[in-house]
C-alpha positions as CSV (number, residue, x, y, z in Angstrom):
1,X,71.2,-12.9,58.5
2,X,74.7,-13.4,57.1
3,X,74.1,-17.1,56.5
4,X,71.2,-16.6,54.1
5,X,71.2,-16.6,50.3
6,X,68.0,-14.6,50.1
7,X,66.7,-11.3,51.4
8,X,63.5,-10.9,53.4
9,X,63.1,-7.4,51.9
10,X,63.6,-8.5,48.2
11,X,62.2,-12.0,47.8
12,X,63.2,-12.4,44.2
13,X,66.9,-11.4,44.7
14,X,69.6,-13.9,45.4
15,X,72.7,-13.1,47.4
16,X,76.1,-14.5,46.5
17,X,78.5,-14.1,49.4
18,X,82.1,-15.2,49.8
19,X,82.4,-18.4,51.8
20,X,86.0,-17.6,52.5
21,X,87.2,-13.9,52.6
22,X,88.8,-13.0,49.3
23,X,87.6,-16.1,47.4
24,X,86.0,-14.3,44.5
25,X,86.5,-17.2,42.1
26,X,84.1,-19.4,44.0
27,X,81.5,-16.6,44.1
28,X,81.7,-16.1,40.3
29,X,81.5,-19.9,39.8
30,X,78.2,-20.0,41.7
31,X,76.9,-16.9,39.8
32,X,77.8,-18.6,36.5
33,X,75.9,-21.8,37.5
34,X,72.9,-19.7,38.6
35,X,72.9,-18.0,35.2
36,X,73.1,-21.3,33.4
37,X,70.2,-22.6,35.4
38,X,68.1,-19.4,34.6
39,X,68.8,-19.7,30.9
40,X,67.9,-23.4,30.9
41,X,64.7,-22.6,32.7
42,X,63.7,-19.9,30.2
43,X,64.2,-22.3,27.2
């Protein structure tokens, strides 16, 4: 289940995994985009 961005145990939770080991910048970029999308959806 390492290639998933969701969890079968927590359906509303999203997982943000490193695509390359140690590449935290890319993870935080995706988290930032997801937060922007969430804020825009709530407007």
